[in-house]
SELODO-485393 format. One line per field, with one value per residue (C-alpha): z, x, y. Coordinates in pm, 1 decimal. Layout:
<rs>
pz	c(Z,...)
px	c(X,...)
py	c(Y,...)
</rs>
This chain:
<rs>
pz	c(7.7,-79.9,212.5,348.5,398.5,37.6,-70.0,177.8,-11.2,-332.4,-281.1,-140.9,-452.6,-688.1,-435.9,-472.9,-892.4,-873.2,-615.4,-756.3,-1080.2,-1266.1,-1563.3,-1634.2,-1853.0,-1845.9,-2151.2,-2127.4,-1721.9,-1881.5,-2179.4,-1960.0,-1634.5,-1687.8,-1428.6,-1247.1,-1275.8,-966.7,-728.7,-819.5,-747.6,-1127.5,-1131.7,-1497.1,-1554.6,-1928.7,-2001.9,-2341.7,-2577.3,-2820.1,-3073.3,-3239.4,-3586.0,-3764.9,-3837.9,-4137.1,-4044.7,-3711.4,-3739.3,-3916.3,-4053.5,-4105.5,-4353.3,-4368.9,-4569.8,-4418.5,-4644.8,-4911.8,-5155.9,-5508.6,-5596.6,-5974.2,-5962.1,-5763.2,-5812.9,-5966.4,-6311.0,-6554.5,-6916.7,-6947.9,-6770.0,-7027.5,-7333.7,-7176.6,-6994.9,-7011.6,-7066.2,-6772.6,-6627.4,-6786.1,-7147.1,-7110.8,-7154.6,-6811.2,-6655.5,-6458.1,-6213.9,-6065.0,-6050.3,-5876.7,-5582.2,-5428.0,-5334.5,-5062.9,-4849.3,-4765.4,-4479.6,-4546.2,-4307.5,-4456.3,-4199.8,-4518.0,-4732.2,-5040.5,-5022.7,-4987.6,-5302.9,-5655.5,-5912.2,-6234.7,-6518.2,-6570.6,-6476.2,-6679.6,-6524.1,-6375.7,-6424.5,-6709.1,-6583.3,-6688.9,-6626.4,-6364.3,-6269.6,-6402.8,-6335.0,-6541.4,-6245.2,-6379.8,-6174.4,-6189.2,-6304.1,-5909.7,-5729.4,-5937.6,-5650.2,-5484.4,-5823.7,-5893.8,-5628.5,-5819.1,-5790.6,-5389.5,-5421.3,-5374.8,-5469.6,-5314.5,-5603.9,-5440.1,-5064.4,-5009.3,-4668.6,-4547.0,-4402.3,-4716.0,-4459.7,-4320.0,-4018.7,-4232.4,-4101.1,-3769.6,-3978.1,-4114.7,-3803.7,-3585.8,-3872.5,-3719.0,-3822.1,-3667.7,-3544.7,-3343.0,-3145.7,-3045.2,-3081.6,-3059.0,-3337.5,-3538.2,-3400.0,-3025.5,-3107.5,-3219.6,-2903.2,-2693.3,-2918.9,-2911.9,-2602.4,-2656.2,-2839.9,-2680.9,-2316.0,-2378.3,-2651.8,-2690.5,-2917.4,-3067.9,-3181.8,-3319.6,-3573.3,-3792.2,-3652.2,-3575.9,-3736.8,-3615.7,-3396.4,-3640.3,-3778.4,-3488.3,-3303.0,-3115.6,-3133.8,-3462.1,-3244.1,-2906.9,-2735.1,-2602.7,-2396.2,-2430.6,-2149.8,-2185.8,-2201.7,-2528.8,-2698.9,-2963.2,-2777.3,-3003.9,-3075.4,-3226.7,-3473.9,-3225.7,-3055.8,-2808.8,-2731.9,-2891.6,-2561.2,-2415.6,-2170.6,-2055.7,-1976.0,-1665.6,-1590.5,-1709.7,-1486.0,-1360.0,-1402.1,-1563.8,-1210.3,-1014.1,-1206.2,-1167.1,-777.3,-763.7,-937.2,-755.2,-418.4,-549.7,-672.4,-291.5,-205.5,-422.7,-253.9,83.9,-51.5,-230.4,46.9,229.0,-23.5,-202.7,-390.3,-566.8,-849.5,-1011.2,-781.3,-993.1,-1299.3,-1195.8,-1135.1,-1442.9,-1565.2,-1406.2,-1514.8,-1890.0,-1870.2,-1744.0,-2004.1,-2269.9,-2201.5,-2220.1,-2553.1,-2792.9,-2832.3,-2943.6,-3217.8,-3408.4,-3372.4,-3735.8,-3620.0,-3711.5,-4059.4,-4384.0,-4568.5,-4877.1,-4668.9,-4537.2,-4902.6,-4985.2,-4768.9,-4858.8,-4531.9,-4769.2,-4921.2,-4765.4,-4948.1,-4848.5,-4502.3,-4259.4,-4380.2,-4469.6,-4113.2,-4014.2,-4223.7,-4123.1,-3800.7,-3891.4,-4021.8,-3702.9,-3456.4,-3664.1,-3694.5,-3264.7,-3234.8,-3184.6,-3311.5,-3484.9,-3618.6,-3765.4,-3957.0,-4075.9,-4327.2,-4459.7,-4153.8,-4146.6,-3840.4,-4060.6,-4294.0,-4397.2,-4714.3,-4934.7,-4945.1,-5309.2,-5347.7,-5581.5,-5695.1,-5748.4,-5974.5,-5781.0,-5439.5,-5510.3,-5709.8,-5392.7,-5139.9,-5348.6,-5340.0,-4988.7,-4964.5,-5255.4,-5217.1,-4837.7,-4860.3,-5177.6,-4992.1,-4657.2,-4904.1,-5074.3,-4754.9,-4554.8,-4875.4,-4886.2,-4518.1,-4534.6,-4306.5,-4565.6,-4518.7,-4137.3,-4174.6,-4372.4,-4497.5,-4546.8,-4764.3,-4720.2,-4680.6,-4597.6,-4925.0,-5287.7,-5515.6,-5727.7,-6129.9,-6155.4,-6096.7,-5762.0,-5844.9,-6198.5,-6052.7,-5809.8,-5687.0,-5412.5,-5128.4,-5277.8,-5044.4,-5331.5,-5425.1,-5416.9,-5322.5,-5050.9,-5089.7,-4865.1,-4923.5,-4733.3,-4444.0,-4650.3,-4882.8,-5269.2,-5453.0,-5790.8,-5820.0,-5830.0,-5639.7,-5679.4,-5911.6,-5975.5,-6314.1,-6611.9,-6456.6,-6084.5,-5961.2,-5770.1,-5602.4,-5864.4,-5823.2,-5506.7,-5260.9,-4948.8,-4634.2,-4456.2,-4163.0,-4412.1,-4446.9,-4041.1,-4051.4,-4333.4,-4115.0,-3809.2,-3980.9,-4089.8,-3739.0,-3600.1,-3442.5,-3525.4,-3558.3,-3446.8,-3102.3,-3034.7,-2810.8,-2437.9,-2264.5,-2206.9,-2560.7,-2829.9,-3184.8,-3494.1,-3765.5,-3972.6,-3684.3,-3750.4,-4134.2,-4326.9,-4423.2,-4776.5,-4864.7,-5220.6,-5158.5,-4903.6,-4995.4)
px	c(0.7,131.0,287.3,27.9,326.5,438.4,77.8,63.2,411.9,272.1,-66.6,156.7,354.2,40.2,-132.9,202.3,187.2,-189.0,-140.2,211.5,76.2,312.5,112.2,94.8,-246.8,-394.0,-274.9,69.2,96.8,-26.4,254.3,560.0,560.1,715.3,541.9,294.2,9.5,248.9,95.1,-228.3,-60.8,10.4,372.8,346.5,776.1,810.7,1122.8,1228.6,1556.5,1563.3,1823.1,2020.7,2125.8,2375.3,2189.5,2121.3,1966.8,1872.8,1532.7,1226.1,938.1,641.1,385.5,46.0,-232.8,-580.8,-869.6,-722.5,-478.5,-514.2,-268.1,-337.0,-312.6,10.7,233.7,128.5,-43.6,-173.2,-263.3,-488.3,-753.1,-755.6,-762.1,-1090.2,-1236.6,-1589.4,-1602.5,-1687.3,-1418.3,-1532.9,-1549.6,-1126.2,-897.0,-809.5,-1168.2,-955.7,-917.3,-1255.2,-1200.4,-859.9,-781.7,-618.9,-962.3,-954.5,-730.7,-1002.6,-1178.8,-1450.7,-1631.1,-1863.9,-2006.9,-2123.2,-2316.8,-2244.6,-1891.0,-1577.5,-1680.1,-1529.9,-1632.8,-1659.6,-1694.2,-1325.3,-1272.1,-950.6,-708.2,-714.4,-398.8,-123.5,244.2,550.9,889.2,1106.1,1486.2,1802.3,1491.6,1227.3,983.4,652.1,480.6,166.3,185.2,30.5,358.1,672.3,840.1,838.0,935.1,1241.6,1389.6,1254.9,1650.5,1622.0,1279.2,1168.5,843.7,684.1,401.5,278.5,102.0,-225.9,-433.6,-700.2,-963.7,-1196.7,-1301.8,-1139.2,-1044.5,-743.3,-600.2,-529.6,-488.1,-154.4,23.4,-47.7,-91.9,-357.3,-736.5,-960.2,-1201.6,-915.2,-856.4,-590.6,-246.5,113.9,182.6,511.8,642.3,549.5,790.1,993.4,1038.4,1013.8,1310.6,1515.1,1528.1,1673.4,1910.3,1830.0,1684.7,1550.6,1283.7,995.4,1156.1,795.3,649.4,307.8,169.5,-126.7,-452.9,-511.3,-732.8,-1094.5,-1240.7,-1416.4,-1129.8,-874.9,-835.2,-526.7,-478.1,-293.1,5.3,-18.4,176.2,-144.4,27.4,361.0,264.2,181.8,521.9,607.0,268.3,355.9,404.1,153.2,323.2,178.7,406.5,393.1,666.8,474.8,222.7,392.1,287.1,-31.3,-69.7,311.2,355.3,333.6,19.3,-19.1,217.0,504.6,792.3,1093.1,1314.5,965.8,867.7,1246.5,1251.4,911.9,1114.1,1402.1,1153.5,991.8,1318.1,1421.0,1064.3,1133.6,1449.6,1371.9,1091.2,1343.3,1585.9,1272.7,1208.9,1549.8,1385.5,1100.2,1227.9,970.9,1062.6,1345.7,1135.0,873.5,1188.1,1323.9,989.9,881.0,1247.3,1202.6,875.4,1073.8,1342.2,1099.0,978.3,1254.7,1407.1,1044.6,974.9,1338.3,1225.1,916.3,1056.7,1226.7,1444.4,1764.2,1591.7,1695.3,1444.2,1495.4,1450.7,1108.2,1041.0,1155.6,895.2,606.7,581.5,484.9,193.5,-126.0,-210.8,139.6,192.9,89.1,233.1,505.5,573.0,459.2,784.5,1055.5,939.6,1002.0,1359.7,1475.1,1343.7,1552.3,1813.9,1798.0,1779.0,1393.6,1359.6,1042.2,788.2,495.4,288.2,-75.4,-230.8,-618.6,-797.2,-1135.6,-1310.8,-1432.5,-1258.8,-1050.3,-981.0,-806.2,-1137.6,-1233.5,-1576.8,-1633.7,-1466.3,-1144.1,-951.1,-1085.5,-1016.9,-662.0,-522.0,-603.7,-414.6,-125.1,-74.8,-82.7,179.8,367.1,630.0,716.7,788.5,1013.2,1180.9,1226.7,1347.1,1594.7,1721.6,1805.9,2022.5,2164.3,2254.8,2374.3,2092.3,1881.7,2133.3,2088.9,1661.4,1398.3,1104.1,787.4,475.3,145.0,-219.5,-428.1,-524.8,-555.7,-846.4,-1032.3,-996.3,-1363.4,-1568.5,-1806.0,-2056.0,-1947.9,-1584.0,-1500.2,-1266.4,-1407.0,-1164.5,-895.1,-716.7,-598.1,-274.5,-168.1,150.1,398.3,739.3,1032.7,1332.2,1690.4,1771.6,1951.0,1679.0,1752.3,1665.3,1544.4,1372.4,1044.8,937.3,703.5,358.2,25.0,-176.6,-236.4,-546.1,-426.2,-676.0,-383.3,-70.0,76.3,452.2,654.0,331.3,397.2,145.2,148.8,369.9,614.1,685.8,714.8,975.6,1216.0,1156.1,1291.8,1568.9,1709.1,1662.2,1901.4,1616.8,1522.0,1167.2,1148.4,1263.5,984.5,765.9,665.5,577.9,261.3,142.4,131.7,194.0,101.4,347.1,199.8,290.7,645.3,648.0,936.8,1220.4,1190.7,1551.4,1519.8,1499.2,1762.6,2102.9)
py	c(10.0,351.4,542.3,839.4,1028.2,976.5,1054.4,1364.8,1529.0,1417.4,1605.6,1903.0,1914.8,1932.8,2233.3,2388.2,2377.6,2472.8,2778.7,2894.0,2912.1,2696.8,2701.4,2325.6,2239.4,1909.3,1820.4,1915.6,1783.0,1436.9,1475.6,1609.4,1400.5,1098.4,831.6,1107.9,772.4,608.9,803.2,622.2,304.4,229.7,137.6,27.5,-92.1,-54.0,-232.4,-321.1,-429.1,-199.1,-303.4,-54.1,-56.4,187.1,504.7,693.2,951.7,1164.7,1342.2,1269.8,1508.0,1375.6,1531.1,1411.4,1519.4,1445.3,1347.5,1138.7,1313.7,1213.3,954.9,1033.5,1431.6,1425.6,1163.1,866.0,1032.7,742.2,851.4,555.8,772.6,1022.4,754.6,612.9,913.4,836.5,457.7,214.3,4.7,-298.1,-135.5,-69.5,-353.0,-325.8,-479.8,-742.6,-494.2,-542.3,-899.7,-875.9,-1095.1,-754.6,-624.1,-906.2,-696.9,-408.4,-455.6,-194.4,14.2,266.2,438.5,675.1,482.8,706.2,683.8,429.1,209.8,146.8,411.8,252.1,532.0,678.4,1017.7,1175.5,1352.2,1725.2,1854.5,1776.1,1609.1,1573.9,1444.6,1573.0,1481.8,1298.1,945.8,1128.6,1110.2,1165.1,1432.4,1671.7,1985.5,2111.4,2054.8,2273.2,2313.9,1948.8,1814.3,2051.8,1805.2,1509.8,1409.2,1384.9,1221.9,849.3,780.1,467.3,409.3,76.5,145.9,0.8,-24.2,-186.4,111.5,227.6,525.8,755.2,562.1,467.8,817.3,667.1,338.3,528.5,612.8,288.6,20.8,-117.8,-51.9,150.7,-112.5,-303.4,27.4,251.3,168.2,331.3,574.1,584.0,907.6,744.2,458.0,671.0,914.1,557.0,386.2,679.4,927.0,1265.0,1481.1,1786.5,1799.7,2129.5,2020.5,1797.0,1498.7,1425.6,1779.2,1803.8,2103.2,2166.2,2094.4,1742.5,1446.1,1486.0,1301.9,1079.8,935.9,846.2,1245.4,1312.5,928.4,1003.3,1112.2,939.8,652.8,485.1,149.9,327.8,593.9,991.5,1082.1,987.7,1137.9,1411.6,1766.6,1978.1,2333.2,2675.0,2856.8,3182.8,3309.1,3490.6,3172.8,2851.7,2603.5,2767.0,2502.8,2525.0,2808.1,3026.6,3273.8,3640.6,3863.0,3591.0,3674.7,3438.3,3458.8,3445.2,3121.5,3026.9,3042.7,2852.7,2549.4,2587.9,2563.8,2242.0,2080.1,2120.2,1993.6,1688.9,1615.5,1622.7,1341.5,1165.2,1144.7,1005.4,764.2,685.6,313.8,564.6,638.9,818.4,1137.0,1174.4,1131.2,1393.0,1606.8,1575.7,1658.8,1955.5,2091.2,1957.5,2183.6,2498.1,2459.5,2434.6,2756.1,2923.7,2748.9,2668.8,3060.3,3085.1,2816.5,2987.3,3311.8,3406.1,3717.5,3541.4,3431.6,3608.8,3790.0,3554.2,3257.1,3391.3,3456.0,3140.3,2955.0,3161.5,3370.8,3663.8,3529.0,3484.6,3113.8,2963.6,3147.9,2927.0,2555.7,2747.2,2917.5,2547.9,2363.9,2660.5,2579.3,2190.1,2280.0,2468.7,2159.7,1924.7,2198.9,2158.8,1818.4,1702.1,1342.2,1362.5,1612.9,1530.7,1827.2,1764.8,1974.3,1990.2,1921.0,2075.5,1874.2,1618.8,1394.2,1636.8,1928.9,1646.2,1432.3,1524.3,1355.9,1668.7,1982.7,1771.2,2009.7,2328.3,2174.7,2008.7,2295.8,2529.0,2263.4,2231.4,2557.7,2625.6,2338.3,2290.3,2570.6,2522.4,2175.6,2224.2,2535.4,2267.7,2032.4,2291.7,2432.5,2083.5,2019.1,2337.0,2345.6,1977.1,1848.3,1636.4,1358.8,1328.2,1439.8,1162.5,1380.7,1195.4,1295.8,1099.8,1089.0,778.6,673.2,771.3,828.8,567.6,632.1,645.3,958.0,1049.8,1306.2,1409.2,1561.3,1415.2,1099.1,856.3,729.2,433.3,230.4,-28.2,175.1,508.2,694.2,799.7,959.9,1016.3,1221.1,1238.1,1046.1,774.9,713.3,684.1,1010.6,1033.2,696.6,566.4,197.5,-15.9,50.9,54.6,-96.5,145.2,298.2,366.6,140.0,-166.8,-129.7,-462.6,-454.0,-458.7,-393.1,-249.2,-190.7,99.5,-19.8,-130.0,312.3,260.8,-18.4,206.5,506.7,277.0,130.9,471.8,578.4,241.0,97.0,-247.7,-231.9,-629.4,-491.8,-268.4,-430.0,-461.6,-727.3,-824.3,-627.2,-856.9,-730.7,-885.2,-956.4,-680.3,-380.9,-459.6,-427.7,-455.7,-195.9,-100.5,-195.8,-144.8,207.3,289.6,416.9)
</rs>
């Protein structure tokens, strides 16, 4: 049974935090205090023997397009869609796609009876495309800035997933179907397996509006059974309020708060002397100190005073359409520059399925969305390369699935889990190549097929972690949870 004196001291520390205005909101406290739940008698030992490999990358920048970006109008254009536009799939030479055994991979969860199905009437490409780079990668004209970095891109054109609805957003981050429940995300596994480079900053940072509750919510960047200390920490690109849940109240000065932390440290030290076998006391002390250091370090990261006018212009900070995402991309570079392991950036959240969900008006919607992010992402890649950082930073661009070759609502495309594209750049990944392929309609991944956790495994491998060593006693993982590194794309 927990000693009453310990509970009393713990309660006193909590009262002190409340009364002295440390400013830890519920989310921050949960994410920063390493094992605070032990005060309730839940001393969960998380032991693992993470096998380390020779790392080729230090950090990951993970860009996720919410809603299902079209692979056909981005990084896997198919001219047969123009040739057979208006015909049914059965009327083309490619009708076998409808009876392909690959369709058995999908576990359909059609919450909306109008969406998530195969669409039969061929819809033409809504934008032109051309070849880019020495490898002649075919990329749509909506991505000129990213395409200019073609020699650094690895297009994985043979992805597939199971969920035909937007639970696939969560599935892309955890590897598990939404109906299976919640599990640790790729960012959390990285955080758990590698630990800290910079003790003043969180190792897993999240920017942009997260996935909506309909599709997994904040579980898309949480750690689940690994513990809340491995959750992603939300960050606003606002130097005046970057950590709204972990800042001192208005009117509390830095010197005053430093004194309060010193007093708290002394109280914890007294407790530690009384209970030398309680490792959680030291963990709490380190957590409070990390929170204080973050209050000092994070505002500097999102303050761009030391960046050149040219850099700000390159990232699109001087244009309304690109400003918000440009700030996030510049912040992502500054975070990995300072040693943050995993930076996850969401784009397209709208409180529902996501703005990339192009059931109708695909041309108008995708053109607008691509304009928001193409220049900032292209500038990020070029900036990392110019600074000698691309070799050690793995950039990943993804969405939960692609869009159907057939039309929906006359000018849109439906959800498509059978074949879609993810690209990677840097971090020891071969550039200027495409890996795998879909059929002539872009329907099925037919060569070098990869389930979503193969991307996870590739990331972990490049960071120097054997993905199969990531497991906890009593937490059985499925074979597919581990994935397999895509060795053909590794330099």
